[in-house]
Every structure is written in C-alpha cells, then in structure tokens.
C-alpha positions as CSV (number, residue, x, y, z in Angstrom):
1,M,-133.0,71.0,-135.5
2,R,-135.0,68.6,-137.6
3,D,-131.6,67.4,-138.5
4,V,-130.0,67.2,-135.9
5,T,-133.7,65.2,-134.5
6,T,-133.1,62.7,-137.3
7,G,-129.2,62.3,-136.9
8,L,-129.5,61.5,-133.2
9,A,-132.1,59.1,-133.7
10,D,-130.1,57.2,-136.4
11,R,-126.9,57.0,-134.0
12,V,-129.5,55.7,-131.2
13,R,-130.9,52.9,-133.9
14,R,-126.9,52.3,-134.9
15,A,-126.1,52.0,-131.3
16,V,-129.4,49.3,-130.3
17,T,-128.3,47.6,-133.2
18,V,-124.8,46.1,-132.3
19,P,-124.8,43.5,-129.9
20,G,-120.9,44.8,-128.9
21,R,-122.5,48.4,-128.1
22,V,-125.5,47.5,-127.0
23,R,-123.3,44.9,-124.1
24,R,-121.0,47.6,-123.6
25,V,-123.9,50.0,-122.3
26,L,-126.0,47.5,-120.2
27,F,-122.1,46.8,-118.9
28,W,-121.4,50.2,-117.5
29,A,-125.0,50.6,-116.8
30,S,-125.0,47.8,-114.4
31,V,-121.8,48.9,-113.1
32,I,-123.1,52.4,-112.2
33,A,-126.0,50.9,-110.8
34,T,-124.6,48.3,-108.4
35,I,-121.6,51.3,-107.4
36,W,-124.9,53.6,-106.7
37,S,-126.7,51.0,-105.1
38,F,-124.2,50.2,-102.4
39,T,-123.3,54.3,-102.0
40,I,-127.0,54.8,-101.3
41,S,-127.1,51.9,-99.0
42,V,-124.2,52.6,-97.4
43,L,-124.9,56.4,-96.7
44,F,-128.7,56.1,-96.0
45,E,-129.0,52.4,-94.2
46,P,-125.8,52.4,-92.6
47,E,-127.6,50.3,-89.5
48,T,-128.2,47.7,-91.6
49,A,-125.9,45.8,-93.9
50,S,-123.0,48.4,-94.0
51,P,-120.3,46.0,-92.1
52,A,-120.9,43.5,-94.7
53,L,-121.1,45.5,-97.5
54,A,-117.7,47.1,-96.3
55,V,-116.3,43.8,-96.8
56,L,-117.9,42.5,-100.0
57,V,-117.6,45.3,-102.4
58,P,-113.4,45.5,-102.3
59,V,-113.3,41.2,-102.6
60,V,-115.9,41.3,-105.3
61,A,-113.9,44.5,-106.9
62,A,-110.3,42.3,-106.4
63,L,-111.6,38.8,-107.1
64,S,-113.1,40.4,-110.5
65,W,-110.1,42.5,-111.7
66,W,-107.9,39.4,-111.1
67,L,-109.6,36.7,-112.0
68,K,-111.2,38.0,-115.4
69,A,-111.6,34.7,-116.4
70,W,-114.0,33.8,-113.8
71,R,-115.2,37.1,-113.6
72,Y,-119.1,36.0,-113.8
73,V,-118.9,33.0,-111.1
74,V,-117.9,35.7,-108.6
75,L,-120.0,38.1,-109.5
76,G,-122.8,35.6,-109.7
77,V,-121.8,33.9,-106.3
78,A,-121.5,37.9,-104.9
79,A,-125.0,38.4,-106.4
80,G,-126.5,35.6,-104.0
81,V,-124.4,37.0,-100.8
82,V,-126.2,40.6,-101.9
83,A,-130.1,39.5,-102.5
84,V,-130.2,38.3,-98.7
85,Y,-129.6,41.6,-97.9
86,V,-132.0,43.2,-99.7
87,P,-135.3,43.1,-97.3
88,D,-132.9,45.1,-94.5
89,A,-131.4,47.0,-97.4
90,V,-133.8,47.7,-100.2
91,F,-131.7,50.1,-102.5
92,L,-129.2,46.8,-102.5
93,W,-131.5,45.7,-105.3
94,P,-130.2,47.2,-108.3
95,A,-126.8,45.3,-107.3
96,V,-128.1,42.7,-107.2
97,T,-130.2,43.4,-111.1
98,G,-126.8,44.6,-112.1
99,L,-124.2,41.1,-110.5
100,V,-126.9,38.8,-111.6
101,Y,-126.7,40.8,-115.5
102,I,-123.1,40.8,-115.7
103,S,-122.8,37.2,-114.6
104,I,-125.1,36.2,-117.0
105,A,-123.9,37.8,-119.6
106,D,-120.3,37.1,-119.5
107,D,-120.7,32.8,-118.7
108,P,-119.2,31.0,-121.3
109,A,-121.8,28.2,-120.7
110,E,-124.6,27.3,-123.6
111,L,-126.9,27.7,-120.7
112,P,-125.9,29.8,-117.9
113,W,-127.0,29.0,-114.2
114,L,-124.8,29.9,-112.1
115,A,-126.2,33.3,-111.3
116,W,-129.6,32.1,-111.6
117,V,-129.6,29.5,-108.9
118,A,-127.1,31.8,-106.5
119,G,-129.5,34.5,-106.7
120,G,-132.1,32.4,-106.3
121,V,-130.9,30.6,-103.5
122,G,-130.0,34.3,-102.0
123,S,-133.8,35.2,-102.4
124,V,-134.8,32.1,-100.6
125,T,-132.5,32.7,-97.9
126,S,-133.4,36.2,-97.4
127,L,-137.2,35.3,-96.7
128,F,-135.2,33.2,-93.5
129,A,-133.2,35.9,-92.7
130,Y,-135.5,38.8,-92.0
131,S,-139.0,37.1,-92.2
132,Y,-139.8,40.2,-90.6
133,A,-139.9,42.3,-93.3
134,A,-139.7,39.9,-96.6
135,T,-140.4,40.9,-99.7
136,P,-140.2,39.3,-103.7
137,A,-137.7,42.3,-103.9
138,P,-134.5,40.3,-104.2
139,F,-136.3,38.2,-106.7
140,L,-137.6,40.4,-109.2
141,A,-133.9,41.8,-109.2
142,V,-132.8,38.3,-110.1
143,A,-135.5,38.2,-112.7
144,L,-134.7,41.6,-114.3
145,G,-131.0,40.8,-114.5
146,G,-131.4,37.3,-115.6
147,A,-133.9,38.4,-118.2
148,L,-131.6,41.3,-119.3
149,G,-128.6,38.7,-119.7
150,M,-130.6,36.4,-121.5
151,L,-131.7,39.2,-124.0
152,V,-128.1,40.1,-124.3
153,R,-126.7,36.2,-125.4
154,A,-129.9,36.1,-127.4
155,F,-128.8,38.9,-129.2
156,D,-125.5,38.1,-129.8
157,R,-126.4,34.5,-131.0
158,S,-128.7,36.1,-133.5
159,D,-125.8,38.7,-134.9
160,R,-123.3,35.5,-135.1
161,L,-126.0,33.3,-136.7
162,V,-126.5,36.7,-139.0
163,G,-123.4,36.7,-140.0
164,E,-122.9,33.2,-140.6
165,T,-125.8,33.0,-142.8
166,R,-124.2,35.5,-144.8
167,Q,-120.9,33.7,-145.0
168,L,-123.0,31.1,-146.1
169,R,-124.7,32.6,-148.9
170,G,-121.6,34.0,-150.4
171,Q,-119.7,30.9,-150.6
172,A,-122.8,29.2,-151.9
173,A,-122.8,31.6,-154.7
174,W,-119.5,31.3,-154.8
175,L,-119.9,27.5,-155.8
176,E,-123.1,28.4,-158.2
177,Q,-120.9,30.4,-159.5
178,R,-118.0,28.2,-160.4
179,T,-120.0,25.3,-161.6
180,S,-121.8,27.9,-163.8
181,L,-118.2,28.4,-164.9
182,A,-117.2,24.6,-165.5
183,R,-120.7,24.4,-167.5
184,E,-119.7,26.6,-170.0
185,L,-116.3,25.7,-170.0
186,H,-117.2,21.8,-170.8
187,D,-120.0,22.9,-173.3
188,V,-118.4,25.8,-174.9
189,V,-114.7,24.9,-175.0
190,G,-115.7,21.0,-175.8
191,H,-118.4,21.7,-178.0
192,H,-115.6,23.1,-180.5
193,V,-112.9,21.0,-179.6
194,T,-115.0,18.1,-181.0
195,A,-115.7,20.1,-183.9
196,M,-112.4,20.4,-184.8
197,V,-111.8,16.8,-184.3
198,V,-114.4,16.4,-186.4
199,Q,-112.6,18.5,-189.3
200,A,-110.0,17.0,-188.6
201,E,-110.7,13.5,-189.4
202,A,-113.2,15.0,-192.3
203,G,-110.0,16.3,-193.8
204,L,-108.0,13.2,-194.0
205,V,-110.4,11.6,-196.4
206,G,-111.7,14.6,-198.3
207,D,-111.2,18.3,-198.7
208,P,-107.6,19.0,-196.5
209,E,-108.1,22.9,-197.5
210,R,-111.6,23.1,-196.6
211,A,-110.8,21.3,-193.1
212,L,-108.1,23.5,-192.2
213,R,-110.1,26.6,-192.7
214,E,-112.7,25.0,-190.8
215,I,-110.6,24.2,-188.0
216,G,-108.9,27.9,-187.9
217,G,-112.5,29.2,-187.3
218,L,-113.6,27.1,-185.1
219,G,-109.7,27.2,-183.5
220,R,-110.5,31.0,-183.2
221,T,-113.8,30.6,-181.7
222,A,-113.2,28.4,-179.0
223,L,-110.2,30.9,-178.0
224,G,-112.2,34.1,-177.8
225,E,-114.9,32.0,-175.5
226,L,-111.7,30.6,-173.2
227,D,-110.7,34.6,-172.7
228,A,-114.1,35.3,-171.7
229,L,-114.3,32.5,-169.5
230,V,-110.8,33.3,-167.7
231,V,-111.7,37.0,-167.7
232,H,-115.0,36.1,-165.5
233,L,-113.0,33.4,-163.8
234,R,-110.3,36.4,-162.6
235,D,-113.2,39.1,-161.8
236,P,-116.2,37.2,-160.6
237,D,-118.4,40.4,-160.8
238,S,-117.8,40.4,-164.5
239,P,-120.7,39.3,-166.6
240,L,-120.3,36.1,-167.6
241,S,-120.4,36.3,-171.6
242,V,-119.2,33.5,-174.9
243,S,-120.1,34.6,-178.3
244,A,-121.9,31.3,-179.2
245,P,-125.2,33.7,-179.2
246,P,-128.6,31.9,-177.3
247,R,-130.8,31.8,-180.2
248,L,-132.7,28.7,-180.9
249,S,-132.5,29.2,-184.8
250,D,-128.7,28.7,-184.3
251,I,-128.9,25.1,-183.4
252,D,-129.7,24.4,-186.8
253,E,-127.1,26.6,-188.4
254,L,-124.1,26.4,-186.1
255,L,-124.4,23.3,-183.3
256,A,-125.6,21.0,-186.5
257,A,-122.7,21.6,-188.6
258,P,-119.9,19.5,-187.5
259,L,-122.2,16.2,-187.4
260,R,-123.2,17.3,-191.0
261,H,-119.7,17.9,-192.2
262,Q,-119.3,14.4,-190.4
263,G,-121.7,13.3,-193.2
264,V,-124.5,12.7,-190.3
265,V,-128.0,13.8,-191.5
266,V,-129.2,16.7,-189.0
267,I,-132.7,17.1,-189.1
268,V,-133.6,19.9,-186.8
269,E,-137.2,21.0,-185.9
270,L,-138.3,23.9,-183.7
271,D,-141.8,24.9,-183.2
272,P,-142.3,28.6,-184.6
273,E,-144.8,28.9,-181.9
274,V,-142.7,28.3,-179.0
275,E,-141.4,31.6,-177.1
276,L,-138.5,30.9,-174.4
277,D,-137.3,33.7,-172.5
278,E,-133.7,34.1,-172.5
279,M,-132.3,31.8,-169.7
280,T,-134.8,29.1,-170.8
281,A,-133.4,29.4,-174.6
282,L,-129.9,29.7,-173.2
283,S,-130.5,26.1,-171.7
284,A,-132.2,24.9,-174.4
285,Y,-129.1,26.0,-176.7
286,R,-126.5,24.1,-174.5
287,I,-128.7,20.6,-174.0
288,V,-129.0,20.1,-177.6
289,Q,-125.2,21.8,-178.0
290,E,-123.7,18.9,-175.1
291,A,-126.2,15.9,-176.6
292,L,-124.7,16.5,-180.2
293,T,-121.2,16.5,-179.0
294,N,-122.2,13.3,-177.2
295,V,-123.7,12.0,-181.0
296,A,-120.5,13.4,-182.5
297,R,-118.2,11.3,-179.8
298,H,-119.7,8.0,-179.1
299,A,-122.4,7.4,-181.4
300,Q,-121.5,6.9,-184.9
301,A,-124.7,7.6,-185.9
302,T,-126.0,8.4,-189.7
303,Q,-129.1,11.0,-188.5
304,V,-130.0,12.6,-185.6
305,W,-133.3,14.3,-184.6
306,V,-134.0,17.9,-182.8
307,E,-137.0,18.6,-181.8
308,L,-138.5,21.4,-179.8
309,A,-142.4,21.6,-179.0
310,A,-145.0,22.9,-177.0
311,A,-145.8,20.3,-174.5
312,G,-148.7,21.8,-172.2
313,D,-147.4,24.4,-169.6
314,N,-143.8,22.9,-170.9
315,T,-141.8,23.1,-173.8
316,R,-140.4,19.6,-174.9
317,L,-136.5,19.6,-176.3
318,R,-135.7,16.3,-177.6
319,V,-132.7,14.9,-178.9
320,S,-132.5,11.7,-180.8
321,D,-130.1,9.4,-182.7
322,D,-130.0,6.1,-184.9
323,G,-126.6,5.0,-183.1
324,L,-125.1,2.6,-180.7
325,G,-127.5,3.5,-177.9
326,P,-126.7,4.5,-174.7
327,P,-124.5,2.0,-172.3
328,D,-126.6,-0.5,-169.8
329,E,-125.3,1.9,-167.0
330,V,-125.2,5.2,-168.1
331,T,-122.3,7.2,-166.4
332,R,-123.2,10.7,-165.3
333,G,-120.3,12.7,-167.1
334,S,-119.7,16.5,-166.7
335,G,-121.5,16.9,-169.8
336,L,-124.7,15.1,-168.7
337,I,-124.2,16.3,-165.2
338,G,-124.7,19.9,-166.7
339,I,-127.9,19.2,-168.2
340,A,-128.7,17.9,-165.5
341,E,-128.1,21.3,-164.0
342,R,-129.5,23.5,-166.2
343,V,-132.9,21.5,-166.4
344,T,-133.1,21.4,-162.5
345,A,-132.2,25.5,-162.3
346,L,-135.2,26.0,-164.4
347,G,-137.7,23.5,-162.3
348,G,-138.4,21.1,-165.4
349,V,-137.2,17.3,-166.0
350,W,-135.3,14.9,-168.3
351,S,-134.1,11.6,-168.6
352,I,-132.0,9.9,-171.2
353,G,-132.7,6.6,-172.5
354,R,-132.5,3.9,-175.7
355,R,-134.6,4.7,-178.9
356,P,-137.3,2.3,-180.1
357,G,-135.2,0.6,-183.2
358,G,-131.5,1.4,-181.8
359,G,-130.1,4.8,-180.8
360,T,-130.4,7.7,-178.0
361,I,-132.7,9.6,-177.4
362,V,-132.5,12.8,-174.4
363,D,-135.3,14.4,-173.7
364,A,-136.1,17.2,-171.1
365,Y,-139.3,19.2,-170.7
366,L,-138.7,22.9,-169.7
367,P,-141.4,25.1,-167.9
368,V,-142.8,28.3,-170.0
369,V,-142.2,31.5,-168.2
370,R,-145.4,33.2,-168.7
C-alpha cells in the first residue's frame, strides 16, 4: 500500500512539474467546466439565458475549431458575452473562468489583455443589464480564470528560462573546456618545441649528438602530451592529463634545462615552507613554464631568476631576467593570455614590467588555499 501511495505521489509530482502537462490538464478541465456550466444552465435555468446560449455555444465551438490561430480572440470575446448573463444565470460563472483561462493561456502577446478587457467589460455590463440581481460573481470568475492563465504562462516562461540557462551553462562549460585545452596546448607543446629549437641551435656550435638525443627526447614527450590533448579533444568527458607533472621541484629539474643548455644561468629559489594545493601548484608550474619559454624566445638573457615565497595570505611567484626587457607596449599573446587566465581563475593578480637594471619581471600573487 505504501509503494502504491509513493508511486501515485511521484506521478502527481511529475504531472504538476511539467508545464506542458499542467497546461493540458487545465485546458481540458476548463473545457469540461465550460460544457458543464452551459449544460447545467440550460437544464436548470431555461427561462434565463437559454436562447442566447443556444446560439453562442455552436458559434464559439465552430470558430474555435476553424480559427485556431485566433482562438484566444474568440474565447476572450465569448467570455465577455457570457459574463453579462452571470447575474441572471449563476451557473455560467465556471464557463467565464474557463473561457478567460484558455484565452489568456493561448494569447501569443507578451502581455495578454484581450480576455481581461472583454471579461471586465462584460462584468461591468452585467451590473446595468441585471441591476436587480447585481453580483460580483462575473468579476470573480474573470479574476480566477485570468489568474490561472497568468500562472500557467509564468510557469511556461520559468521552464523555458531554466532550459535556456542549462543550455548556456553547457556552452560556458564547453568554452571553458576549449580554453583550458588551448592553454595546455600552448604551454606544454609550445614549451617543448621551443626547447627543441634551442637544442638544435646549440648542436650547431656544440655537441651535435647530444643535441639530437635531447631533441629526440623532447619530441617524444611532446608527441605523448599532444596525443593526450587530442584524446581529450575527441572525448571531452575524458580527464585532461599531460605527462608534465605539476610538481614545483620540476621547475628546476625540467623547465630550466633548455635555458641552461643555451648557456643561460637559471637560479631557482623555492621556499620549502610554501605548500600549495594541486591546482595552484599546476598553475604556478605553467606560469613559470610560459615565462621561461618567453625568455628563451625573446629575452636574449644571460641570467634568469625564479622565486617562489610566501607573501601573507598569498604565494608570490616571480620570474625575472637580465635580457632585453619588455617592449614599450606589451602585446598580449597566447602565452600571456594563458598566464592571465590561470591567475584570474585562482583569484590572484599578476603583472609584467621592466626589471631595474634591465630585463623583464613577471610577478604573480596566488592565494593560498587553507
């Protein structure tokens, strides 16, 4: 018995939470109420509105069937006409409610007014036509039908907004996913390609065999990471993972290696007291990766400093060099955009500027997750 009750409750809940079902239920309830109202009025109040109803009912039914696009107009006007007779035929008030409801629910206008106006005019007219039996019943019937119609329209609009919001969230997630993929592609593959170019140039004036071995290793790593990115591109639900580990210690061991092979002195100072969560550590790693890649490509530096230390509630990450320095107008390429996106995603701030004595400084302050 309990399972039956639960199943019935679930069925009712689903029925009243789906706008289309609610609209259908109220539509047929209004049709039944209208037919019942006319029938009762004809059977029990034959001396009142029967002649008018005998003409009105078939006309309204025919026009509603043939002029479906204008049904709300036909029913709205009919509601106003029927409202006139309510004081003389009290059983007609459900018909007024049903007609007003269907008219307002079907009205394509942003703000439906026809049924309200027609019902109001009919209700006011009834006060003069049947002054000896004046009653607020037609006004209440119009108000009830109008309220139901507006409620259903609001329910429909709310459901559409929820659907659109869900769709927009899905699109935003997709765009964020694409942006994340673009960052990884630029930071990871771009770094390895730059390192390969550095090794190739070093091999021309140094040890060619060593340079070729280094280029081969970098190429295999880049291909592996590129394959991982392509897998994620084909299946967005798959985890986005690359071989470069998000460990701060790898900054000195891996990221600085291409510059050192180029003859640049790279000094890495990481405060051992700083503890970062996985996301912040990966972001710090990628920021240093992009900054060092830019040094290798553009700076012509002889010395680079990488510093990571606590700064109050933040972690300060600074990459500086003694190279040419930034141009007077720093253009935001893909790398700098990636740095900005990573820092912003963590709620931090960053800047790029000229280093006193020459060179460039990239400063980032990343909040510490406690």
